[in-house]
C-alpha positions, 0 to 999 in steps of 0.5 A: 524464497526470501521476501525482500525487506522492503516488501517485510517492512511495507507489510508491517507499516499497512498493516498498522496503518502508523505507528513510530520507526522506533515501533516499527523496528522493535517490530521486526526485531522481534521478528528476527529481522536485525536491520542495520540503523543505515540499511532500514533508513534507506529502505525507509526512503525506498519505501517513501519515493516509491509512494507507498509509505509517508514519513515525518518527523515527530521529534528530534529522534523519532519519525512517524511512518505512515501508509499511503492508501491510494483511493480508486476514484468511481467515475460514474459516467464510465459505470453507465457506459460499461453497463450499457456496453454489457447490456447490447452485448447480450441483446445482440445474442438471438433468443435472449430475454432479460 
């Protein structure tokens, strides 16, 4: 089963964090993936629409591609509630002592 090009491109960008479109294209070519320019641009656009990467123009002919990392915010109150529920559940068994 072949891995879709979109996943391959995203994995490369995520691995490095940020690179230019030229560097990414060279990296893909060195891996044996020859992608026409229009398809390459479409794949980058798809990934940007999905919110996985950010593409910004650096110069007239070069773009900066960055992986977007979503940090999951931990709610302290939810954590406390979860701990209390676990303790209450464990305490509900007869003969359980901690």
